[in-house]
N, C-alpha and C positions, 0 to 999 in steps of 0.2 A: 503494500500499499504506499502511496506517496504521502508523506507526513511533512507539513511545514514546521520546521523546528527553530524558526526565527524569521523575522520579516525578510522575505526575499530569498530564503534558503529552504529547499525541499530535499528530503531524502527518500529514496525508494527503499523502504524497509521490508525485510522479510523476517517476521517474528520467530519462525522456526530456526533462523540462523543467528539469533541474538545470543551473545554470551554475557552472563551476568558478571558485574565486577567482583573481584575477590572479596571485597568487604561485605557484599550482600549476595552470596552465591545462590540463594534460593529465591531471588527476586523474579517476579513476572517481567516478561519483556516490556520495555518502555524506552522512548527516546524523547527528548525535549531540548529546547535551547532558546537563546536570546540574541538578538543582533546587538552589537556593541560598537561604540565609536572606535575606530581603528587606532586613534591617538591614545585611547585609554586601556589598550590591551595589557600594557605593563609587563610583558615578558621579553626577555632578550631574544633577538632574532638571529643570533649566531652567524653574523656576517652577511645575512640577506639584507641588501641595501635598497631593493626596489620599493617604491612607495606602495603603501597599502591602499586598497580601494575599498574594502569592506572586511568585518570580522564578526564571528559569532562564537559563542560559548555553546557547545553541544554536550549534553549529559545523558547518561551517567558517565563521568569521567573515567577514562581507562577501560571502558567496555569495548570489546571487539566483536564485530559480526564475523560469522564463520567465513564469509566471502565479502570483500569490499562492496559497499552499497553505493549505487550511483547517486550523484548530486545534481540538482538543478538550481540554478542561481538566476534570479530576475535580472535582466540587463537594464538596470536603472542608470547606467553610466553613459548611454548614448554611443556605445561602441558599435562599429559597423559589423554586419554579417561576415563570418569567417574569422574575425579577430580572436586571437588566442590569449588567455591569461592563465597564470599559474595559481594553483591552489595548494596550500600546505596545512597540515594539522599537527598540533602538539601531541606527542605521545608522552604523557606524564610518567608512565612506567620507566621508559628509558631515558627520560629527560632530554628529548631530542625532537626536532622537527622532521616530519615525514612528508615526502611529496605525495599529494593526492592526485597529481597529474594536471594536464592542461584542461581547461574549460574553454570551449569554443562557442562564439556567439552563433545561434541558429540562423537559418536562412531569412526568417521573418524578423530577425533582430530582437526578439523578445526575451530570449533567455540564453544562458550558457550551459552547456552540457559536456560530458566526457570525463570529468574528474570523479573519483570514487573515494569513499570514506572507509579506511580500515581500522580506525580506532576513534573513540569519541574524545574530544578535547576542544581546544581553541582552533577554530578553522579561519584561515586567512586567505583572502583573495587579493592578489597583487595586481597592480595596474597592468593593463594589456601589454603583451609582448615584452614581459620582463622576466625575472630570474633565469 
């Protein structure tokens, strides 16, 4: 099911493939999030210098789907169809940033697709054609 986890960010979730976080191993599947001001993320970007276009906190933190789940991002940036932007996610377990892959603006210009989420954490969308 497509779930909006923060303004302008959707995840194609598969509840049977959801892995509960270590702190709540018997939890029922759930996912949620909130869009945040990119300037307020407050996490070190470990050498990534590209400007942020958007950011979301996705929970439960450190939960992993069995297979990466596709992301859809609203193109509120005015980027042209075919434009590519990079998506990264914070893996709090390894204390590192993981590439979620490129997100490409659809032919009708309304959304970006192609990136996938392998862990729940802070999701960053960098400005088009960066990192």
